[in-house]
N, C-alpha and C positions, 0 to 999 in steps of 0.2 A: 821423586816418590816421596809422599808425605810419611810422617811418623806414624800417623794412624794407619795407613794401608800396609806399612812394613809391619807393624804388629799384627795385622790381620793374616797376612803372608805367612808370618811366623807361626801363628795359631794354627793356621792350615797345614803347614808344614808337619807340626808336631801330631796333629790329628791323622794327618795322611802315614806318616811313618809309624804311630801307634797301631793303626789298623793293619798294617802290613805284619808288624812285629807281633801281632796277637795271632795271626796264623802259625808263627814260630814259637810261640809262648808254651811253656809247661802245660802238659796235658794230665793232670793227676786222676788216677784211675777211679771208676765207680762201678758199683754192681749193675749190671743190666737187667731186663725182664726175664732172661733165660732161666729155665728151671727144669731139672731132671729129678727123677726118683720120688720120694715120699714128699707129696705136696704139703702135708701139714708140717713137716720138718722143716721144709724149705721155708715156709712162713714164719717159722720160729728163729730160723737163721738171720732171715733179713730183719726181723724185730731186734734179735740180739746183737747184730752188727752195728747198728744204731749210728748209720752214716759215716762208717769208717772207710778209710781210703783202700778198699778191696777191689779187685777186679773180677775175681773167681774164687769160690769156696767150695770145697769138697767136705761134706760131713757125714760122720756115722754116730749114732746115739744108741747105746746100749741100755736096755732096761729089762732087769730080771732075766737076763739070759737071751734076749730078743735083739737082733741088730736091725736098725732103720738106717737108710742110706738116702742122701740127696746132695744134689748140687746146685749152685746158683751162680750166675754169671759166666764169664768166658774164659777160655784158655789163654787168649792173647796170641801174639806171634802172627806171622804172614797168612796162616790159614786158621784163624780163631774160629773156635766151634764151643758150643756149651759145655761146661764142666760137668762131669758125672763123678760117681764114687769111683769109677775105674781109671780116672784121669790120673797120670803120674805126676807127682811134685817132688822138688827136691825136700827132704824132711829134716836136714840138718841135724842138730843135737838130739833129737828124738832117738836117734841112732845110739847114743850113749846109753840109754835104758837098756837096749840090747846087749850092748858090750858088757854092761854089769851083769846081765843074765848069763853071758858066756862064761864069766868066772865062777857063778854059782853052778852052772851045768856041768863044767869041766871038772870040778871037784878038786882042782889044784889048790893046795893050801894056801889059805888067804895071807898068812903071814909070809909067805915067800918073798924074798928080796927080788926086786927087779933086774939086779945084777946077775943073779942066779940064772934067769931064764934069757939073758942076753949078754953072754960072758964074752962075746965079740965086740961089745961096745965099751969104749974106755971113757967112764964117766969122769969128768974132772973135778966133781965135788962128791965128798962121800955121803952127804945127806941125800943126794939124789940116787946114788947107787944102792942106798940103804932103804930106799922107799920101798914099802910092801904093796902087793897087790890090793890088798884091801884099802890102804891109804890112797892109792891111785883111783880105784873105783868109787871113791867116797869125796874126791877132791881133797884129801888131807895131807898129800905129800909135800905141800908147800911150793909146787912148781907154778911157774907164772901162767898166765892165762894163754899167751901164745909167746913163742921166742921173739926177742926183740933184735932180730938181725936186720943189718942194713937192707937186705933184699926184701924181706917181708915188710919192713916199714914203707920202702920205696912202693911196693906193689899195693900195700893199704891205701896209700895216698891216691894212687892212681884209680884204685877200685873205687873210692869215693868220689872222684872227680869224673871218672869215664865209665864206670861199670865193668872194668877188667877183674878176672879172676885173680885174687890176691894169692890164692894158693897154687896157681899154675907151676907145673914143674917141680912140684914137692912130692917126691916119692918116698917109700919107706927108708932108704939110704939117707936122703936129706932130713927126713924128720929125726931119725936116730942122731944124725949129727948134731942137730940142734939140740937136741934132749942132752946129749953128751956135754955140751958147753953150758947148758943152763944151771943156774944156782936155784936153791930153795930157801924159802923163808917161812916162818911161822907154821912149821910142820905141826900137823896135829889139829890145827883149825881148819874149817872149811873154807876152801879158796878157790873158786871155779877155774878149772884148768882144761883147755882143749888138748895141749900138748900131753898133759899127764894121762888124759883119756886114751889119746891115740898111741902113746908108749904102751899102756896096758893092753889094749887090742893086738898090736904087733907082737907082744911078748907071748901072749895066749897063743897066737898064730904060731910063733916060733916053738913053742912047747909041744905042738901038735904037728909040726914039719908041713904045713900047708899055708896058703895065704890067708889073710883075714877075710876076705870076701867068701873063700869057700868053706872056711870054718863057720862062718855065721850062716851060710845056706844050708848046711849039712846038719848043724846042731840046734838050730833055731827055726829058720824059714821053712825048710822042706817039711819036718815033723808037725808044723802048724798049717801046712798047705799055703804059705804066703808066696805064691809063684810070681806075683806082680812086683815083689820088692827087689831092687837091684843094686848091687855094690859095683860101682863102675871103675875099671882100670883105665889106663891111659888111652888104649885104644878102642875101647868099648863104644857102641854107638849109643847116643841118647835115646830114651824110650819113645816109641811111635805114639804120636797124638798127645804128647807131653803139653803141660802148662808152660808158658813163657813167663819169666820173672822179671819184675820191674821194681824200682825204688817207689815208695808212697807218693813221690812227686812226678812219677810217670817216666823216669828215664829207665830204658831198657838195661838189664843187667845180664852178663855173662854167667852160663852155668859154672860152678866150682867144680874142678876135677883134680885137684891135688889128692892122689890116692893115698899118699903116706897118712893123710888125715881121715881116711875112711872110717876107722874106729870111733872118732869123734864126731861124725856126720858130714864130711865133705865127699861129694860124689855118690851120694846114697838117695835113691829114688823109691818112692812108694805111692800106694793108694789108700784112701780113705777105707776101702774095703778091706785091703789087706790088714791095716793097723788096728781096724776094729775086731779083727779075728785075735790078734796079739793081746790087745787090752781084755778082751773077754777071757782069754785063756789065763792071763796074769791075774785078773780077778777071781777067778774060780780055782785057781791053784795048779791047772792042768798044763800050763806052758813050761817048756825046758827052762829050768832056771828062774822059776817064778819067784822063789824065795830071795831073789835081789831086791824085789820091792819092799821088803820089809824095812822099816826105819831103824837104823842102828846107832847113828851117831848124831849128836845135837849140832845144830847150825844156829838157829836163833831161838828165842823163846817160843816162837810159833812154828818152827820147821826143823825137821830131822832129815837126814839122808841115808839111804841105804846104798846099794851098789848101782850106782847110775841113776836111781829114782829118788825123787823128793817127796816127803809127806808134809802137807801145809795144812795149818788151820785156817780155813777162810770162812770166818763168821760161825765158828762152832762145828763146821762140816771138815772132817779129815780127808783130804784129797791126796792121792798118790799120782805124781805126774812127771812129765818132761816136756818142755818146749823145744822148738827148734827154729832157728833163723839163718838164712844164707843171704847172698847179696840181694835176691829179689823174691824171697820166699820167707814164709812164717808158718810154723804148725804148732800143734798141741795135742798131747795124748795123755789122758788121765782117768782117774775113775774114783768114786766114793763108794768103797766096799759096804759100808754100813746101809747106804741107801740102795745099793743093787744097781748104781748107774755108772756108764762110762762113757766118754766122748772122744771123737777124734776130729779136729779141724785142721784143714791144710788150706792155705791161701797163697796166691802167686803175686803178692807184693811184699815188702818188707814191713808192712803195718802190723804190729802184733795182734793175734789172735787170742791171747790168753784170757782177757776179759770176757770175749765173746763166748769161748768155751766154758768158763765158769758160769757163766749165766745159762747156758743149756744143762749144765749140771745141777743148777739151783742152788749154787754156791755164791758167797758174797765175793764179787769181782774187784772191790775197791782197792785191794792191795796190788794189783796187777794192771790197773788202768793208767795210761800214759798221762803224765802232767804236761801242761803246755810248755813247748819248749822256747821259753821267753828270750833266751841269749840268741838262740839261732833265728828267731824272728826278726830280732834288732839286726844281727849281722846281715840277713838277707835284705832287709830295707836299705841298709846303708849301703851295700853292693849295688842294690838296683838304681837308687836315685841320687848317690853322691856324685858319679859322673855328670848328670845332667844339671845338677845344681851347681857344680864347679864351672860348667861350661857356661852357664847363665850369669852367675854372680861372681865368679873366682876372677881371677886376673887375666885378662884377655891376652893371647900370645900375639906376638907382632911377626914372627917369621915361621916358615913352614916346618922345620924341624919341631920346635915347640909344639905347634898345632897337631902334628902328626902323632907325636908323643902322647899328647892328651887324649887323642880319639882313640888310638890303640889301648892305651890303659884303661878307657871307659869300656871299650868293647870286651876286653878281658874280664874287666869287673862283671859285667852283665852276663857273661858266659858262666863266670862262677857262680853268680846267683842262679841261674837257670839249673846248674848241676846239683847245687847242694842245698837249695832253699826247700823250706817245708811248704811245697805248693798246695798241699791237700789241705793246708789251713788258711794260707794268704791267697788271695784271688789272683789267679794268673794273669789278669788284666794289668794288675800293678806292673808286672814285668814289662808288658808292651808300654805303658805309660813311661817307664823309666828309659825305654829306648827311644820313646819319641822325644822325651825331654832332652836327651843327649843331642839327637838330630837337631832340634830347634836351637839348642845353645851353640852348636858348631856353626849353623847358618848364620849366626849373628856375628861370626867373626869377619872383618872386612879388612882389606888393605895388607894382607899378609904379604910378607918379602920372601922371594924365592931364593934370596941370597943368605945362606946360613951364616950365623953369628957366632962369635966366641970360639975357644980353643976347642979342638975334636968336635965340631959341630955335628958330624953325622953319627958319632957314636951315641948321641942322645935319642936319635930315631932309630939306629940299627939295633939297639938292644930291645926296646918294645916289639920292634918288627919280628925279630927272631923268637921272642918269646910268644908272640901271637901266633906265629907259623907253627911253632912247636905244640901249642894248645890246640890249634885247629887240626893239626895231624893226629893228636891223641882223640 
């Protein structure tokens, strides 16, 4: 066989493997043509989305007391259907605004120390035990964003690589145990904390002798008629006809179910219609605990915080808001009281909807627009193409164990790139080309010896095989 024919065969192999790999490449979501509700609002939503990595969006726009509703795109999942204003989404940290409203509604003294409402919890650090309800509600207690326990760190890594729920198995008992061992720093300054808001909600529920979900339902949701908003416990079914979440690169994500974090937004579902009722009632002051939205404490020169709500200057417009993000969902609820306008946007990917929502409000979204993830782009390109480049231009292996090790690490690198890469920005065909490049380079290896060489030769192949099996199992 001539050298020229060999090159053509290798090129054909690269093309063929790339074509097959393209069928398995990441599939970043995009908005389809499906539209429900107010057609004019739906057109405005598509324009404001500006080509973002969204699969489905449910939107409510409140203007001078009138609510308009629309849905664009699809729910995803095995029985995908058009999104509407009654489609249930995970709302994530939008729940924190309602937890803040509970503090204002219950009239529990805001200066009450958390240890007074949770006497059974043995806090290891006095500064945490002395944190007040007002400090927890405004993220000024100094608690970390999340506890840095080995379990949660491990689940967080698995979540990023596989879509697993990082909060799984975290009930109130586990949450309070994590809070008891946590330390606080920079108390008095605004430092966003999921664990702090979760502790606040559980403490308020303890003070009333009911679970958090029941407290929120009876004091906020039922008075407003928000019947489609659900706080899920460990055995509760997911909402019927719900949206299915994914990363912006297309990887499906598990729903979050750790009910200990319910007050911070884990396991809470709602609809654009329900949240529009909430936003309208907070705007006009008729909602229970509406005063929680009043800005009380300085965060930055442009931002102040109330109880769970933020108020930010966006290009001269004072917008009171909270956003939410879970593994596969993003959301925003806010209003500009001076303009008499409010908005709710719910999406079923983790791509932020903040800028979209601010555009619908007529506010300047530049402070909330995502910057280009240069580092992640570079990492993804290295993970995608370095195995193939190594196979073509690196040192050629001469025995089977070394070859197998290189192939397995190459496959691992490609799988990692598939899982974490920003494929809504990078063209997915790049991943397929990386797979083809690896295949072509491997086919160039000739004359491999089946007799393993060196001390402990099979260890070199056993380790990547075991790691590869573990990765594929996950």
